[in-house]
C-alpha positions in Angstrom: 22.9 -6.3 -94.7 20.0 -5.2 -92.4 17.0 -3.4 -93.8 18.2 -0.1 -92.3 21.4 -0.4 -94.3 19.8 -1.2 -97.7 20.3 1.4 -100.5 17.2 3.6 -101.1 16.2 4.1 -104.7 14.9 7.6 -104.0 18.0 8.9 -102.2 21.0 10.5 -103.9 24.4 9.1 -102.9 26.1 11.2 -100.2 22.9 13.2 -99.5 20.2 12.8 -96.8 17.0 11.2 -97.9 14.3 13.8 -98.9 12.2 12.9 -95.9 15.0 14.1 -93.7 15.5 17.4 -95.6 13.6 20.1 -93.8 13.5 22.9 -96.4 13.0 23.4 -100.2 14.6 26.5 -101.7 13.5 28.5 -104.7 10.0 26.9 -105.0 7.9 29.6 -103.4 5.5 29.7 -106.4 4.8 25.9 -106.2 4.3 26.2 -102.4 1.8 29.0 -102.9 -0.1 27.1 -105.6 -0.4 24.0 -103.4 -1.4 26.0 -100.2 -3.9 28.0 -102.2 -5.6 24.9 -103.4 -5.7 23.3 -100.0 -6.8 26.3 -97.9 -9.6 27.1 -100.4 -10.9 23.6 -100.6 -9.8 23.1 -104.2 -7.2 20.5 -103.5 -6.9 17.4 -105.7 -6.7 13.8 -104.8 -3.6 13.3 -106.9 -0.7 15.7 -107.6 2.0 15.2 -110.3 5.2 16.9 -109.3 7.3 17.6 -112.4 10.4 19.7 -113.2 14.2 19.1 -113.7 15.8 16.1 -112.2 17.3 16.9 -108.8 15.3 20.2 -108.4 13.8 19.2 -105.0 10.6 17.4 -106.1 11.0 14.6 -103.6 11.8 16.9 -100.8 8.8 19.1 -101.8 6.6 16.0 -101.8 7.6 15.1 -98.3 6.8 18.6 -97.1 3.4 18.4 -98.8 2.9 15.0 -97.1 3.8 16.3 -93.6 1.4 19.3 -94.1 -1.4 17.0 -95.2 -0.9 14.5 -92.5 -0.8 17.1 -89.7 -3.7 19.4 -90.9 -6.9 18.3 -89.3 -10.3 18.9 -90.9 -11.6 21.1 -88.1 -8.6 23.5 -87.8 -5.8 22.9 -85.3 -3.7 19.9 -85.8 -3.9 17.1 -83.2 -1.8 17.2 -80.0 -1.5 21.0 -80.3 0.9 21.0 -83.2 -1.1 23.0 -85.8 0.6 23.6 -89.1 0.8 27.2 -90.2 -1.7 27.7 -93.1 0.6 30.2 -94.7 3.6 27.9 -95.1 4.4 24.2 -95.6 6.6 24.2 -92.5 5.8 21.5 -89.9 7.7 21.3 -86.7 10.1 18.3 -86.7 9.0 17.7 -83.2 5.4 17.0 -84.3 4.8 13.3 -83.5 3.6 12.5 -87.0 6.7 14.2 -88.5 8.9 12.0 -86.3 7.1 8.9 -87.4 7.3 9.9 -91.1 11.1 10.4 -90.8 11.3 6.8 -89.5 8.9 5.5 -92.2 6.6 4.5 -89.4 3.6 6.7 -89.9 0.5 4.6 -90.5 -1.0 7.4 -92.6 1.9 7.6 -95.1 3.0 5.1 -97.7 6.1 5.3 -99.8 6.2 3.4 -103.2 9.6 3.1 -104.8 11.9 0.6 -106.4 12.4 -2.2 -104.0 15.6 -4.1 -103.0 16.0 -7.4 -104.8 17.3 -9.7 -102.0 18.1 -12.5 -104.4 20.3 -10.4 -106.8 21.5 -8.0 -104.0 20.6 -4.9 -105.8 17.8 -2.4 -106.3 15.1 -3.5 -108.8 15.2 -1.7 -112.2 11.5 -0.8 -112.0 8.7 -0.3 -109.5 6.8 -3.6 -109.7 3.1 -4.3 -109.3 3.8 -5.8 -105.9 4.8 -2.4 -104.6 1.6 -0.8 -105.9 -0.5 -3.6 -104.5 0.5 -2.4 -101.0 -2.1 0.3 -101.5 -4.8 -2.4 -101.0 -3.7 -3.1 -97.4 -2.8 0.5 -96.8 -6.2 1.8 -97.6 -7.9 -1.2 -96.0 -6.8 -0.1 -92.6 -8.8 2.4 -90.5 -7.9 5.9 -91.3 -5.4 7.3 -88.7 -6.2 10.4 -86.7 -5.2 13.7 -88.2 -5.2 14.8 -91.8 -5.3 12.9 -95.1 -3.7 9.6 -95.8 -0.8 10.2 -98.2 0.9 8.1 -100.8 4.3 9.1 -102.4 5.4 7.5 -105.6 9.1 8.1 -106.3 9.6 8.1 -109.2 6.3 7.4 -111.1 8.1 7.0 -114.4 9.9 3.9 -113.0 6.7 1.9 -112.8 6.4 -1.1 -115.1 3.2 -1.4 -117.1 1.5 -3.7 -114.6 2.3 -1.3 -111.7 1.1 1.7 -113.7 -2.2 0.1 -114.5 -2.7 -0.9 -110.9 -2.1 2.7 -109.8 -4.5 4.0 -112.4 -7.3 2.0 -110.9 -6.7 3.8 -107.6 -6.6 7.1 -109.3 -9.9 6.4 -111.0 -11.6 5.6 -107.7 -9.6 7.2 -104.9 -10.5 6.5 -101.3 -11.8 9.3 -99.1 -9.3 11.6 -97.5 -6.5 10.2 -99.6 -3.9 12.2 -101.6 -1.4 10.6 -104.0 1.8 12.5 -104.8 3.5 11.3 -107.9 7.1 12.5 -108.6 8.5 12.4 -112.1 11.0 14.5 -114.1 9.8 12.5 -117.2 6.1 12.9 -117.1 5.8 12.1 -120.8 6.7 8.5 -119.9 3.6 8.1 -117.8 0.3 6.8 -119.1 -1.8 9.7 -120.5 -4.7 8.4 -118.3 -2.5 8.8 -115.2 -1.5 12.3 -116.1 -5.1 13.3 -116.8 -6.1 12.3 -113.3 -3.5 14.4 -111.6 -3.1 18.0 -111.0 0.4 19.0 -112.3 2.6 21.0 -110.0 5.8 22.1 -111.8 8.9 23.0 -109.8 11.3 25.5 -111.4 15.1 25.0 -111.9 17.0 26.4 -108.9 18.5 29.8 -109.2 22.2 30.0 -108.2 21.5 31.2 -104.6 18.8 28.6 -104.1 21.1 25.9 -105.4 23.9 27.0 -103.0 21.4 27.0 -100.1 20.2 23.4 -101.0 23.8 22.1 -101.1 24.7 23.9 -97.8 21.6 22.2 -96.2 22.9 18.8 -97.4 26.3 19.7 -95.9 28.0 19.5 -99.3 31.1 21.5 -99.8 31.1 23.2 -103.2 34.7 23.5 -104.7 33.9 25.8 -107.7 30.5 27.4 -107.3 30.4 29.3 -110.5 31.3 26.4 -112.7 29.1 24.0 -110.8 26.1 26.3 -111.2 26.7 26.5 -115.0 26.9 22.7 -115.4 24.1 21.8 -112.9 21.4 23.7 -114.7 19.5 24.5 -111.6 19.5 20.9 -110.3 20.8 20.2 -106.8 20.8 16.5 -107.6 23.0 17.1 -110.7 25.2 19.4 -108.7 25.8 16.6 -106.2 26.6 14.1 -109.0 29.0 16.6 -110.5 30.7 17.1 -107.1 31.0 13.4 -106.3 32.0 12.5 -109.8 34.5 15.3 -110.5 32.2 16.7 -113.1 34.0 20.1 -113.4 37.3 18.2 -114.0 35.7 16.0 -116.7 34.1 19.0 -118.4 37.5 20.8 -118.3 39.0 17.8 -120.2 36.2 17.9 -122.8 36.8 21.6 -123.3 40.6 21.0 -123.7 39.9 18.4 -126.4 37.4 20.7 -128.2 39.9 23.6 -128.1 42.2 21.4 -130.2 39.7 20.8 -133.0 40.1 20.4 -135.9 43.5 19.0 -134.9 42.3 17.1 -131.8 44.8 14.8 -130.2 43.4 11.4 -131.0 45.5 9.7 -128.4 44.3 12.1 -125.7 40.7 11.5 -126.8 41.1 7.8 -126.5 42.7 8.1 -123.0 39.8 10.3 -121.9 37.3 7.7 -123.2 39.2 4.8 -121.7 39.2 6.4 -118.3 35.5 6.9 -118.5 34.9 3.3 -119.5 37.2 1.7 -116.9 35.8 -1.1 -114.8 33.6 0.2 -112.1 33.4 3.7 -113.6 29.8 3.6 -114.8 29.0 6.9 -113.1 32.0 8.6 -114.8 30.9 7.3 -118.2 27.3 8.6 -117.7 28.7 11.9 -116.5 31.1 12.1 -119.4 28.4 11.5 -122.0 26.1 14.0 -120.4 28.8 16.7 -120.2 29.8 16.0 -123.8 26.2 16.8 -124.8 26.1 19.9 -122.7 29.3 21.1 -124.3 27.7 20.8 -127.7 24.5 22.6 -126.5 26.6 25.5 -125.2 28.6 25.5 -128.4 25.4 25.7 -130.5 24.1 28.6 -128.4 27.4 30.4 -128.8 27.3 29.9 -132.6 23.7 31.3 -132.5 25.0 34.5 -130.8 24.2 33.5 -127.2 27.5 32.6 -125.5 27.4 31.5 -121.8 27.8 34.4 -119.4 30.1 32.4 -117.1 32.8 29.9 -118.1 32.2 26.4 -116.8 35.9 25.5 -117.4 39.1 27.5 -118.0 39.4 28.4 -121.7 35.8 27.5 -122.5 34.8 30.9 -123.9 37.8 30.9 -126.3 37.2 27.3 -127.4 33.5 27.8 -128.1 34.1 31.1 -129.9 36.6 29.4 -132.3 34.2 26.5 -133.1 31.3 28.9 -133.4 32.6 29.8 -136.9 30.5 26.8 -138.0 26.7 27.3 -138.1 24.7 26.7 -134.9 22.5 24.3 -136.7 25.5 22.0 -137.4 26.3 21.7 -133.7 22.7 21.3 -132.7 22.1 18.5 -135.2 25.4 16.8 -134.2 24.3 16.9 -130.5 21.0 15.3 -131.3 22.7 12.7 -133.5 25.3 11.8 -130.9 22.7 11.7 -128.1 20.5 9.3 -130.1 23.5 7.1 -131.0 24.5 7.1 -127.3 21.1 5.7 -126.3 21.2 3.0 -129.1 24.8 2.1 -128.5 24.3 1.5 -124.8 21.1 -0.5 -125.4 23.0 -2.9 -127.7 26.1 -3.0 -125.5 28.5 -1.2 -127.8 31.9 -0.6 -126.2 31.4 2.6 -124.2 35.0 3.7 -124.8 34.6 3.4 -128.6 31.2 5.2 -128.4 32.8 8.2 -126.6 35.9 8.2 -128.8 33.9 8.2 -132.0 31.8 11.0 -130.7 34.8 13.2 -130.0 36.3 12.5 -133.4 33.0 13.4 -135.1 33.1 16.7 -133.3 36.7 17.1 -134.6 35.5 16.4 -138.2 32.6 18.8 -137.9 35.1 21.5 -136.9 37.3 20.6 -139.9 34.5 20.9 -142.5 
């Protein structure tokens, strides 16, 4: 496998890499905040991009990077390609933009989980060796144009050694350098790293923005209404739902919940066994997440806030029936099952048993 064919840790399956995605939808407020800081001379040497997973943070970071790399100190960008100060848009024909798309721009460095050539898979964490590339990157002469830019995707994936190495750079940043840290779990970062960054939060995508993002990625949406309900404003989650038959899985979960407190135990086991089949890790992850989502939607229904749109046929009726139990019961059960899920997977409990047991606990909660 050549380097060009290796999986990319920061690229969603079946979608273009964020550096090849030209537009970010539904993030006008974040763009205005960043542009306001840059154009008034109040920019920061480090930005922490947060918000829901799959909401476009990486794509937004690459747009920021293109703008910073093509904006010269004295006004017009070099080679006659001046960025518009009122927008993050940079022409894809700009020489620097073309270099960045090929990961060949000397003024841009991408830090992410690397490919383990020995084990033939992506490493589980960003290691200190990746962060140490900053030494040689900043040791070179600054290229012409705007700032030198470092993108860390995703910052929460750094191991402790890598995080401490990055912290040293944040404490004494080189001149004309901007670091863009991407994380949908900022609480996992060192407090000292967070304190040295200016936070820029991206909002969940509204339905129209989500649809535009999927259209840009050339993704066909089979059931837009259900997908919007389940994705929670995340284009990345929407993509995972589409490729993993998420709407179908959620429909099966609702069918089982509709049977409670006389749930078909054999049907529950068949559902869990299908999710735990060999090579079906993505389906299991999706099944567990959608089970949690069903309980969240049930708790809200019991609290008097039913979903406005059904995410599966028969959902409204099923949730309304189970909402006879107090909302607190369903909320507590969701938290309990979510915690048990994390512990069970950590100690290698059989995933099928884990999912079956969770469904039967829901059944018992409905009985009581």
